[in-house]
N, C-alpha and C positions, 0 to 999 in steps of 0.2 A: 553382506550388507544388502538391504532391501533395493530393488531396482526401481529407480525413480529419476526425475529430472530437477536440477536446482535452477530456479528461476532468477535471472539477473536483469537489472534496469540500468541502462547506462546513460547519464545525462549528456544530451547533445547541446542544448542552448536554452537560456532563459531570457525572455525580453517582455517589454511592456508596450501597450497601446495607450498613450496618455490621453486624458479627457479633452481633446479637442473637438469643439462643436462640429457636428455634421460630417465627420470623416467617413471615407469609405475605403475599403480595401479587400483583397482576396487572400486566401491562404496560399502563400508562396513555397514554403518548404514542405513538400508532399510526401517525401520518403521516410518519415518518422511518425511515431505515436505522439499525439499532442493533447495537452489539457489546457483549456481556456477558462480561466476563473474571472468572472464578472465582479470587479471590485466595487464599482459603483456605476450608476447611469442607467440608460435604457437603449435599445437599438433592435435591429433585425438582422437575422442570419438566414441564408437560403443556400440549398444544396445545388438547385438547378432553376432556370427560369420558368419551368413547368410547375413548380411546386410552390405551395403558400409559404411565405416566410415565417420563420420561427421568431417569436417575441422573447427577447432576453432582458434581464434586469439584474440588479444587485443580488447576489446569492446563487446566480446560475452557474453551474459547472457543466462543461461540454467535453466530451472525449471524442477525438477524431482519429480514425485508424489511417494508416499510410494509404495514400492515393485518394482520400475523401476530399472532393472539391468543396470550397465554402466561399461565399460572398458575404461580407459584413458591411453594415452601415450603422452609424451612430446617430442618436437623437441630437437635435440642435440645442434643445432646452436643457436636456440631461445627458451630457455626452458620456459615452461609454469609456471606462477605465478598465483595461483588461491586463491581467498577468498570464503569460503564456509559457508553458513548460514543454519542451521538445526532448524526446527521449528514445532509445532503442530498447527493445525487449528480446531477451534470448532465453531458451532452455537449454541447459547443458546436461544431456543425459548421463546416467550412471549405469553402466551394463558390464556384467562379467568382471567385477572388481576393478574397473577402470573408468574414468571420466572420458566422455566422447567429444567430438567437435561441437561448439555451440550451434544451435538451430535457431534461426531467426524467426520471430513470431510476427505475422503480419496482421493480426487482430487480437485484442484481449477482451474478455467477457465482462464488459463495463457497460453501463448505461450511457447512450448517446447524449442525452441531455437531462438534467434534474435540477429542479428548483429546491433550495434548502431553506429550512426554517432558520430564524435569526440566531438561535442558540447553536444550531449545527454549523451555520456559516462562520461563527466566531472560531470553531475548532479547525475548520478547513482553512480558514485565513491564517491561522498559526501555523499550519503545516506548510503553506506556500511561503510565508514569512521566513520559516526556518530553512527552507530549501534555498532561498534567496540569499540567506546569510552564511552559507557554509563557506568557510575559509580554511586556511592552512597550507602549508607547503608541500605536503605529501599527498599526491594525486590519489593514492590508494585509500587513505584515510577519508578523503573528501567523498570519493565514490562510495565507501562503506556507509557514511553518514547519509548520502543521498539515497542509497539503496533502502536503508532503514526507514527513512521518513516517507518516501514514495510508497513503499510497501504498505505502511500504515494507511496512507490516504486511498490507495487502491482497494484495500480490504473494506475500508469504511464505505466507499462507493458501491460495493457489491452488496453490502449487508444492510444499507439503509433504505431498502425499497419498502414501499408502504405496506403495513399489515394490520388488520383490525384484530388479529387473534392475539389475546394477551400473552399466552404461552409462546408464541412465535416472537413477539416483540421481546420478552424476557430473554429468550434463548439468543436473539440477535444482539442484545445488550450485553449479556454475559460473554458471548463469544467475542465481541469487540474489545471487552474489558481484557480478556485474555491476550489478545493479540497486541494490545498497546501497553499492558501493564504487567507483562509476563515476568519482569525483573522483581516484582513485589511478592512477599508471602501470601500464599493463597489457601483460604479454608473454604470448602464448598458450602458449608452451612451459612457462613457470612456472604458469600457471592450470592447464593440463592435468596437470602433475606433481603439483600440490597435491591434486588430485582423482583421482589414480590412473588415468589415462586417456591415451591418445596424443593427439597434436594432430590427427592425421587422423580418429581416431575421434570427438573431441569436435566436430570440423567436421561430420562425418557426422551426428551426433546433432542438431546445431542445423539442418542443412539438412532433416532428416526432420521435426523437431518444429516449426520455425519458419519454414521456407522460405528462410532467410537464413544467412550465415556468422556465427560468433561476433563477429567484428570489426564487421560491419555492425550487429548487434544492439546492440553497445556504442555505436555511433555514434548509433543511433536514441534510446537512453536519453540520451545526453548532449544530443542535440539537442532532445529534448522537455523536459528539465530546464531548458535554457537558455531555451527559449521561455516556460516557467512563470515563471522569474526576471525575465525581461524584461517580462513582462505584469504580474505581481504585486507587484514590488518596484521601488525606485528605486536599487538597487545599481548601482554604475559598472561599466563593461565588464570592467575588469581583475578585480574581485572575482567577477563572474559566470564569467569564464574559468577562474579557479582553482577555483571550487566545482563546475565541471562537468568538470574533469580536462584542461584544456588547459594547455600549457606556458607561454603568454602570451596577451596580448590580441590580437596580430597573428595567430597560428595560430587562435585562436578566430573571429576575423572571417573568415578565408580559408575555414575548414571550414564555417562557418554559412552563407555565400554559396553555396558549392558544394552544400549540402543543400537550401537553401530559394530560391535564386534572388534574395535579397535581403540587405542587410547587417543586422547586429543592431540598430544604431541606427534604421534605416529600418523595420524590423519593429516596434520599439517605438513609434515614432511614429505608425504607421498603425493599430495593432491594440491598444494599451493601453487 
């Protein structure tokens, strides 16, 4: 099996700052990664007294790594309403045919602050809403659902950096589609047509940016999602096959063995 690390996000806490006029606060929980989503209102954030305050408003998303200090103040006329997500991040290395101890990550490659367009903000709001509504009695199932939704959101944060290059924009859109819609049937011709690019140009962009073809990138996504479901849930093979975009359980098993030199059932038995 290829030597790599499996990324895990573990939910610590979700809470809200309600829109009370003129409130002030500081970041209190410092030992976690945090996302602050500005639901509505306006205000100012500052890292230190020596720096100019950052203006925030509806549609702003802020990422805070562990240890980062922050002072917050809300507008009186348009009070801030914030949803806050606190989580831990780990890499679990896989070396010499065995999983190693988790390694805590003290920073993630994410933009510190970004203002999103209204249509983008609608999608981000839906991800926060979904994470807020995760329920169920099985903690492993709740964790798996949180892992899935947060992974989508973090990928989106990385890939929505401004670009004036139409080819780069098409590449980012196609990549995001694969990362969020990998469970659907995929034809490269249709994908390229949807994002106004030729199949050959789309392949060229993936080779330049990722070092692999679009089809191989999609296969990697499906493979990693299948591993996550095998390790973190008790779902049957048929359900995992459908969730990861395979036509049936047989095809899933065949592809999983080709990618990992081990069957899905054996993988689950050894590493769960």
